[in-house]
C-alpha positions as CSV (number, residue, x, y, z in Angstrom):
1,X,0.0,0.0,0.0
2,X,1.3,3.4,-0.9
3,X,2.0,5.8,1.9
4,X,-0.8,8.3,2.5
5,X,0.4,11.9,1.8
6,X,-1.6,14.3,3.9
7,X,-1.8,17.9,2.7
8,X,-1.3,20.5,5.3
9,X,-3.9,23.3,6.1
10,X,-6.0,22.4,3.0
11,X,-9.6,21.6,3.4
12,X,-10.6,18.2,2.1
13,X,-13.9,16.4,1.4
14,X,-12.4,12.9,1.7
15,X,-8.9,11.8,2.6
16,X,-7.9,8.2,3.0
17,X,-7.4,5.0,1.1
18,X,-10.4,4.2,-1.0
19,X,-10.4,0.8,-2.7
20,X,-12.6,-1.0,-5.2
21,X,-13.0,-4.0,-2.9
22,X,-15.0,-3.8,0.3
23,X,-12.9,-4.0,3.5
24,X,-13.9,-5.9,6.6
25,X,-17.2,-7.9,6.6
26,X,-19.0,-6.3,3.7
27,X,-20.7,-2.9,3.0
28,X,-22.7,-2.9,6.3
29,X,-25.7,-0.5,6.1
30,X,-24.1,1.9,3.6
31,X,-26.5,2.8,0.7
32,X,-25.1,3.0,-2.8
33,X,-24.6,6.5,-4.2
34,X,-26.7,7.4,-7.3
35,X,-26.9,10.4,-9.5
36,X,-29.6,11.4,-12.1
37,X,-28.6,10.1,-15.5
38,X,-30.5,13.1,-17.1
39,X,-27.4,15.2,-16.3
40,X,-25.7,13.5,-19.2
41,X,-28.5,13.9,-21.8
42,X,-30.6,16.8,-20.8
43,X,-30.4,20.0,-22.9
44,X,-31.7,21.9,-19.9
45,X,-28.9,20.7,-17.7
46,X,-26.4,21.5,-20.4
47,X,-27.8,25.0,-20.5
48,X,-27.3,25.4,-16.7
49,X,-23.6,24.3,-17.2
50,X,-23.2,26.8,-20.0
51,X,-24.6,29.6,-17.8
52,X,-23.2,28.7,-14.4
53,X,-20.2,26.4,-14.7
54,X,-18.1,27.3,-17.8
55,X,-18.0,31.1,-17.0
56,X,-16.9,30.5,-13.4
57,X,-14.7,27.5,-13.1
58,X,-10.9,27.5,-13.7
59,X,-10.1,25.6,-16.9
60,X,-6.9,24.7,-18.6
61,X,-6.8,26.8,-21.7
62,X,-3.3,26.3,-23.1
63,X,0.3,25.3,-22.3
64,X,3.3,27.5,-21.7
65,X,4.7,26.1,-25.0
66,X,1.8,27.7,-26.8
67,X,2.7,31.2,-25.5
68,X,6.4,31.0,-24.6
69,X,7.5,34.1,-26.5
70,X,6.4,37.7,-26.8
71,X,3.7,37.9,-29.4
72,X,2.7,34.3,-29.1
73,X,-1.1,33.7,-28.8
74,X,-3.7,31.0,-28.8
75,X,-7.5,30.9,-28.7
76,X,-9.4,28.9,-26.2
77,X,-13.1,28.2,-26.7
78,X,-15.6,26.3,-24.6
79,X,-19.3,26.4,-25.6
80,X,-20.0,30.0,-26.6
81,X,-17.1,31.4,-24.6
82,X,-13.8,32.3,-26.2
83,X,-10.6,33.7,-24.7
84,X,-7.3,34.9,-26.2
85,X,-4.2,33.8,-24.2
86,X,-1.0,35.7,-25.2
87,X,2.4,36.9,-24.2
88,X,2.5,40.7,-24.2
89,X,5.4,43.1,-25.1
90,X,6.8,42.9,-21.6
91,X,6.7,39.1,-21.6
92,X,3.7,38.9,-19.2
93,X,1.1,36.2,-19.7
94,X,-2.3,37.6,-20.3
95,X,-5.8,36.5,-21.3
96,X,-8.7,38.5,-22.6
97,X,-12.3,37.8,-23.7
98,X,-12.1,37.2,-27.5
99,X,-14.3,40.1,-28.6
100,X,-13.9,43.5,-30.3
101,X,-15.4,46.1,-28.1
102,X,-17.0,47.9,-31.1
103,X,-19.4,45.4,-32.6
104,X,-18.6,42.1,-30.8
105,X,-16.6,40.4,-33.5
106,X,-14.1,37.8,-32.4
107,X,-10.5,39.1,-32.7
108,X,-8.5,35.9,-33.0
109,X,-8.7,32.3,-34.0
110,X,-6.3,29.4,-33.8
111,X,-2.8,30.2,-32.6
112,X,0.3,31.9,-33.8
113,X,3.3,34.0,-33.1
114,X,4.7,37.5,-33.9
115,X,1.6,39.3,-32.7
116,X,2.2,43.0,-32.2
117,X,-1.4,44.2,-31.8
118,X,-4.9,42.9,-31.7
119,X,-6.8,44.4,-34.7
120,X,-10.3,43.6,-35.6
121,X,-10.6,42.5,-39.3
122,X,-14.1,44.1,-39.6
123,X,-13.6,47.8,-38.8
124,X,-10.0,47.8,-37.8
125,X,-10.4,48.8,-34.2
126,X,-7.1,47.9,-32.5
127,X,-5.7,47.1,-29.1
128,X,-2.2,46.8,-27.6
129,X,-1.1,43.4,-26.3
130,X,-1.8,44.6,-22.7
131,X,-5.4,45.0,-23.7
132,X,-5.4,48.8,-23.8
133,X,-7.1,50.6,-26.6
134,X,-4.7,51.6,-29.4
135,X,-6.7,53.0,-32.3
136,X,-10.3,53.6,-33.4
137,X,-10.5,54.5,-37.1
138,X,-12.6,57.7,-37.7
139,X,-12.7,58.1,-33.9
140,X,-14.4,61.6,-34.1
141,X,-17.5,60.0,-35.5
142,X,-18.2,58.3,-32.2
143,X,-18.2,61.4,-30.1
144,X,-16.2,61.4,-26.8
145,X,-14.9,57.9,-26.0
146,X,-13.0,57.1,-22.8
147,X,-10.3,54.7,-23.9
148,X,-10.3,53.0,-20.5
149,X,-13.9,52.0,-21.0
150,X,-13.0,50.2,-24.2
151,X,-10.0,48.2,-23.1
152,X,-10.3,44.5,-23.7
153,X,-12.0,42.6,-20.9
154,X,-9.4,40.7,-18.9
155,X,-9.7,37.0,-18.1
156,X,-8.0,35.6,-15.0
157,X,-4.9,33.6,-16.0
158,X,-2.5,31.6,-13.9
159,X,-0.3,28.5,-14.3
160,X,0.4,25.1,-12.7
161,X,3.7,24.2,-14.1
162,X,3.4,24.3,-17.9
163,X,-0.4,24.2,-17.7
164,X,-2.1,27.6,-18.3
165,X,-5.5,28.0,-16.7
166,X,-8.1,30.8,-17.2
167,X,-11.3,31.9,-15.5
168,X,-13.8,34.2,-17.1
169,X,-15.0,35.2,-13.6
170,X,-13.3,38.4,-12.5
171,X,-14.1,37.5,-8.9
172,X,-12.9,33.9,-9.0
173,X,-10.8,32.6,-6.2
174,X,-7.0,32.3,-7.0
175,X,-6.0,29.2,-8.9
176,X,-3.7,28.1,-6.1
177,X,-6.7,27.9,-3.7
178,X,-8.9,26.2,-6.3
179,X,-6.4,23.4,-6.8
180,X,-6.3,22.8,-3.1
181,X,-3.5,20.4,-2.0
182,X,-2.9,19.0,-5.5
183,X,0.3,21.0,-6.4
184,X,2.0,20.2,-3.1
185,X,0.9,16.6,-3.4
186,X,2.4,16.4,-6.9
187,X,5.6,18.3,-6.0
188,X,7.8,15.2,-6.3
189,X,6.8,15.0,-10.0
190,X,8.7,18.3,-10.8
191,X,6.1,19.4,-13.2
192,X,8.1,22.4,-14.5
193,X,10.4,20.0,-16.3
194,X,7.8,19.0,-18.9
195,X,7.2,20.5,-22.3
196,X,4.2,19.9,-24.5
197,X,5.0,18.0,-27.7
198,X,1.6,17.7,-29.3
199,X,-2.1,18.3,-28.9
200,X,-4.8,16.2,-30.5
201,X,-8.5,17.1,-30.7
202,X,-11.0,14.3,-31.1
203,X,-14.7,14.8,-31.7
204,X,-16.6,12.3,-29.5
205,X,-20.2,11.3,-29.8
206,X,-20.8,11.6,-26.0
207,X,-21.5,14.1,-23.3
208,X,-18.4,15.9,-22.0
209,X,-19.0,14.2,-18.6
210,X,-19.3,10.8,-20.1
211,X,-15.9,11.2,-21.7
212,X,-14.4,12.7,-18.5
213,X,-15.8,10.0,-16.3
214,X,-13.9,7.4,-18.3
215,X,-10.7,9.0,-17.0
216,X,-11.9,9.5,-13.5
217,X,-12.0,5.9,-12.2
218,X,-10.1,2.7,-12.5
219,X,-13.0,0.4,-11.7
220,X,-13.3,-0.2,-15.5
221,X,-9.8,-1.6,-15.9
222,X,-11.0,-5.2,-15.3
223,X,-13.4,-4.9,-18.2
224,X,-11.8,-2.6,-20.7
225,X,-8.1,-3.0,-20.1
226,X,-7.6,-6.6,-19.0
227,X,-3.9,-6.6,-20.0
228,X,-3.3,-3.9,-17.4
229,X,-4.4,-6.3,-14.6
230,X,-1.1,-8.2,-15.0
231,X,1.0,-5.1,-14.1
232,X,-1.4,-2.9,-12.2
233,X,-2.9,-3.4,-8.7
234,X,-6.2,-1.8,-9.4
235,X,-7.7,-2.6,-6.0
236,X,-5.1,-0.7,-3.9
237,X,-5.1,2.8,-5.6
238,X,-5.0,5.4,-2.9
239,X,-7.3,8.4,-3.4
240,X,-7.6,11.8,-2.0
241,X,-10.3,14.4,-2.7
242,X,-9.9,18.1,-2.3
243,X,-12.9,20.4,-3.0
244,X,-12.2,20.7,-6.8
245,X,-9.6,18.1,-7.3
246,X,-9.4,14.3,-6.8
247,X,-6.2,12.3,-7.0
248,X,-5.6,8.6,-7.5
249,X,-2.2,7.0,-6.9
250,X,-2.0,3.9,-9.0
251,X,0.8,1.3,-8.4
252,X,2.2,-0.5,-11.4
253,X,4.7,-3.4,-11.4
254,X,2.6,-5.9,-9.6
255,X,-0.6,-7.7,-10.7
256,X,-4.1,-7.1,-9.6
257,X,-5.3,-9.2,-6.7
258,X,-8.3,-10.0,-8.9
259,X,-6.3,-12.4,-11.0
260,X,-6.4,-16.1,-10.1
261,X,-4.1,-17.9,-10.7
262,X,-1.4,-15.2,-10.0
263,X,0.4,-14.4,-13.3
264,X,3.9,-15.7,-13.6
265,X,6.8,-13.2,-13.8
266,X,7.1,-13.9,-17.5
267,X,3.5,-13.0,-18.1
268,X,3.9,-9.8,-16.0
269,X,7.0,-8.9,-18.0
270,X,5.2,-9.5,-21.3
271,X,2.3,-7.3,-20.2
272,X,4.8,-4.6,-19.1
273,X,6.3,-4.6,-22.6
274,X,2.9,-4.6,-24.3
275,X,1.7,-1.5,-22.5
276,X,4.9,0.5,-22.1
277,X,7.0,-0.7,-25.1
278,X,8.2,2.7,-26.4
279,X,8.7,4.1,-22.9
280,X,10.8,1.2,-21.6
281,X,12.7,0.2,-24.8
282,X,11.2,-3.3,-25.2
283,X,9.7,-5.0,-28.2
284,X,6.0,-5.4,-27.5
285,X,5.8,-8.5,-29.6
286,X,9.0,-10.2,-28.4
287,X,10.2,-8.7,-25.1
288,X,12.4,-11.7,-24.4
289,X,12.8,-13.7,-21.2
290,X,12.0,-12.0,-17.9
291,X,15.3,-10.8,-16.3
292,X,16.5,-12.5,-13.1
293,X,15.3,-10.7,-10.0
294,X,18.2,-9.9,-7.7
295,X,18.0,-11.1,-4.1
296,X,16.2,-8.5,-2.0
297,X,14.4,-7.0,-4.9
298,X,11.1,-7.5,-6.7
299,X,10.1,-7.6,-10.3
300,X,8.8,-4.1,-9.9
301,X,12.4,-3.0,-9.1
302,X,13.6,-4.7,-12.3
303,X,11.0,-2.9,-14.3
304,X,12.0,0.4,-12.8
305,X,15.6,-0.3,-13.7
306,X,14.6,-1.1,-17.3
307,X,12.7,2.2,-17.5
308,X,15.6,4.2,-16.0
309,X,18.1,2.6,-18.4
310,X,15.9,3.1,-21.4
311,X,15.4,6.8,-20.6
312,X,19.1,7.3,-19.8
313,X,19.9,6.1,-23.4
314,X,17.6,8.9,-24.6
315,X,19.4,11.5,-22.5
316,X,16.9,11.6,-19.6
317,X,18.3,11.2,-16.1
318,X,15.6,9.7,-13.8
319,X,18.0,8.9,-10.9
320,X,16.2,11.4,-8.7
321,X,13.1,9.2,-8.6
322,X,12.7,6.1,-6.5
323,X,11.7,2.8,-8.1
324,X,8.2,3.1,-6.7
325,X,7.8,6.7,-8.0
326,X,8.9,5.5,-11.5
327,X,6.3,2.8,-11.4
328,X,3.4,4.8,-10.0
329,X,0.8,6.8,-12.0
330,X,-0.6,9.8,-10.3
331,X,-3.9,11.0,-11.7
332,X,-5.5,14.3,-10.8
333,X,-9.0,15.1,-11.9
334,X,-9.5,18.9,-11.8
335,X,-13.2,20.0,-11.9
336,X,-14.8,20.4,-14.2
337,X,-13.1,18.8,-17.2
338,X,-9.3,18.1,-16.7
339,X,-7.4,14.9,-16.1
340,X,-3.7,15.2,-15.4
341,X,-1.7,12.0,-15.6
342,X,1.8,11.8,-14.2
343,X,4.6,9.4,-14.6
344,X,8.0,10.9,-13.7
345,X,9.1,10.8,-17.3
346,X,5.7,11.5,-18.9
347,X,2.8,13.9,-18.5
348,X,-0.5,13.7,-20.3
349,X,-3.5,16.0,-19.9
350,X,-7.0,15.1,-21.1
351,X,-9.6,17.9,-21.5
352,X,-13.2,17.5,-22.4
353,X,-15.3,20.4,-23.8
354,X,-19.1,20.4,-24.6
355,X,-20.1,20.1,-28.3
356,X,-23.2,21.3,-30.1
357,X,-25.5,19.0,-28.2
358,X,-25.5,17.1,-24.9
359,X,-24.5,14.0,-26.9
360,X,-21.4,15.6,-28.4
361,X,-18.0,16.8,-27.0
362,X,-14.4,17.4,-27.9
363,X,-11.6,15.5,-26.2
364,X,-8.3,17.3,-26.3
365,X,-5.2,15.2,-25.5
366,X,-2.0,17.1,-24.5
367,X,1.2,15.0,-24.5
368,X,4.3,16.3,-22.6
369,X,7.8,15.0,-22.4
370,X,10.3,15.6,-19.6
371,X,13.4,17.4,-20.8
372,X,16.9,17.1,-19.3
373,X,17.6,19.4,-16.4
374,X,20.3,21.2,-18.3
375,X,18.2,21.7,-21.5
376,X,18.4,25.4,-22.2
377,X,16.7,25.2,-25.6
378,X,13.7,27.5,-26.0
379,X,10.1,26.1,-25.8
380,X,8.5,25.4,-29.1
381,X,4.9,25.5,-30.1
382,X,3.4,22.0,-29.9
383,X,2.0,20.3,-33.0
384,X,-1.8,20.5,-33.1
385,X,-3.8,17.7,-34.8
386,X,-7.4,16.8,-35.3
387,X,-8.1,13.1,-35.5
388,X,-11.2,10.9,-35.9
389,X,-12.1,8.8,-32.8
390,X,-11.8,5.6,-34.8
391,X,-8.3,6.5,-36.1
392,X,-6.9,3.6,-34.0
393,X,-3.5,5.2,-33.4
394,X,-3.7,6.5,-29.9
395,X,-2.0,3.5,-28.2
396,X,-3.4,0.3,-26.7
397,X,-5.1,1.8,-23.7
398,X,-6.5,5.0,-25.3
399,X,-7.7,3.0,-28.3
400,X,-9.8,0.9,-25.9
401,X,-11.1,4.0,-24.1
402,X,-12.1,5.8,-27.3
403,X,-13.8,2.7,-28.6
404,X,-15.9,2.5,-25.5
405,X,-17.0,6.2,-25.8
406,X,-18.5,5.5,-29.3
407,X,-21.3,3.5,-27.7
408,X,-21.3,4.8,-24.1
409,X,-23.7,7.7,-24.6
410,X,-26.6,5.9,-26.2
411,X,-27.3,3.7,-23.2
412,X,-27.9,6.9,-21.1
413,X,-31.0,7.7,-23.2
414,X,-32.8,4.4,-22.4
415,X,-36.1,5.2,-20.6
416,X,-35.5,2.5,-18.0
417,X,-32.2,3.9,-16.9
418,X,-32.7,6.8,-14.6
419,X,-29.7,7.0,-12.3
420,X,-26.0,6.1,-12.5
421,X,-24.6,4.2,-9.5
422,X,-21.1,4.8,-8.1
423,X,-18.8,2.6,-6.2
424,X,-16.4,4.1,-3.6
425,X,-13.6,3.8,-6.2
426,X,-15.7,6.1,-8.4
427,X,-15.5,8.9,-5.8
428,X,-13.8,11.3,-8.3
429,X,-17.0,11.1,-10.5
430,X,-19.0,11.8,-7.3
431,X,-16.8,14.8,-6.7
432,X,-17.6,16.2,-10.1
433,X,-21.4,16.0,-9.4
434,X,-20.9,17.6,-6.0
435,X,-19.2,20.5,-7.7
436,X,-21.8,20.7,-10.4
437,X,-24.5,21.0,-7.7
438,X,-22.4,23.7,-5.9
439,X,-21.8,25.8,-9.1
440,X,-25.4,25.4,-10.4
441,X,-27.0,25.9,-7.0
442,X,-28.9,22.6,-6.8
443,X,-30.5,22.3,-3.4
444,X,-31.5,20.0,-1.9
445,X,-29.0,17.6,-3.5
446,X,-30.2,15.2,-6.2
447,X,-27.5,12.8,-5.2
448,X,-28.8,9.8,-3.2
449,X,-27.1,7.3,-0.9
450,X,-24.5,7.6,1.8
451,X,-21.6,9.8,0.8
452,X,-18.1,9.2,2.1
453,X,-17.6,10.8,5.5
C-alpha cells in the first residue's frame, strides 16, 4: 500500500485509502450512491452548465509552450465562450475575452506568433497586447470615447507548471486555492520539467462528462483494459479528494489481486512490454525472457531499472526518482473537465469540452515529455492535430477508451435507466457531481445514498 500523503492546512472532502473491494465484513448498512442520468443527456442541464459552470470554473486553456515568447497567442473556446491567451510586449502572460469592443466580432482564432497588436478585421479597431485601446479609425464619428472604458475585458490567468489556466469570472478565487492540495501533493513530479510535444483534438459522440468519467476511475480496468491487470494493482489505488480536485495514486509493477491464478513473472514482463514498449525500450511482440530478479528486490524494481536505463539512453536522467515513483501513475481530476496523468518521465492531460448538443463533445489530449535538467533550448509550439475517434493510433489503452466512448452515450438515453450508481472507487466522479451542484445551486442535493464521511 502506498503511503498516504496528507496535505497541510488544506480543506478536504475525503482523505484516505479508497479501494474498489470492500474491506472488513462487507458494506454494512451503507447505501449506494446514485446520480440522475439526465445530467448526461438533458439540454436543460447543459444550459445550466453553460450559464453557471463554464463562465466561473478554472479551466486549462493552453500550455506555456503555446505562449512561450512575446507575441505568441492561442485561442481557447468552450461552448459559446472564447478567450485569447497571449504573451505581451513585456513578456507577461495575459488573457482576454475574445471580442472586439466595437461590434462584438471575435478578434483571434487558432494560434500563432509574432503578434504586435490585436486588430479587428471588420472595422480595424485595435488594441495593444496589454489590452489597452490603441486605435479607433474615424474616432471623431463616435463622439467622446473614454479609452479606458473600451479596453479588452481581462480574463483571470495563472499556471500550474506548464499548464495555463483561465477563468472568465473576475471575482474567481485564486487558482492556487482552487487546486487545493494538489500542487503540493504532486511536487515530487517536478512538473516544471515538462514540455508539450503535441495536442490532439478528437470529436466524441458523447457528453463531456461521459468522456471525462472514463478517465476519473479505475473500476473499468478489469473490463476494458484486461492486459493492465497483470501489471497494475487496481484494488489498492490510494485516493484523496480536495474540493475541486481528486487524485488517484496507481501502483504499477505488480498484478491485480483480482487475478487467479497469480500471473507468472514472464506473463507480467510480457504485459509490461505490451503496455509500455516505447517508454521502456522493449519490443511489445517479443520482449524476451524476464530478467533475473536480484535477491532482496522484486520484479517491480527490475521494471523500474529497465525504464531508468531506457530513458538514460535517450538522454533523460531519472536517478532522482525512486523505483516506486517511477512505477506509480498519479492521476489528478480537476473540476470540471481536466485529467492530469503523471509518470516521472511523462505527463498527459485530457480535457473535455461540450459540443453542439449534450450528446457531443471534444476530447483534447496534450502530451508532454520531460526534458533534461540542463536543457536550455527554448520552448517550441506543440504540434496540433485533429483526428477521428476511430483512427486507431492512440496506443493500446487509449484506443480501448475511445472505442468505449463511441457507444457509451446511447445507453444513457434508455427510458428505464434513470440514475448512475457509483462505487467508492468512483469517488472522483461523485466529486464532479458535488461540484456541479455547488456551481449550479442545486438544493437539496439530487445525489442519493451515503456519501463518504
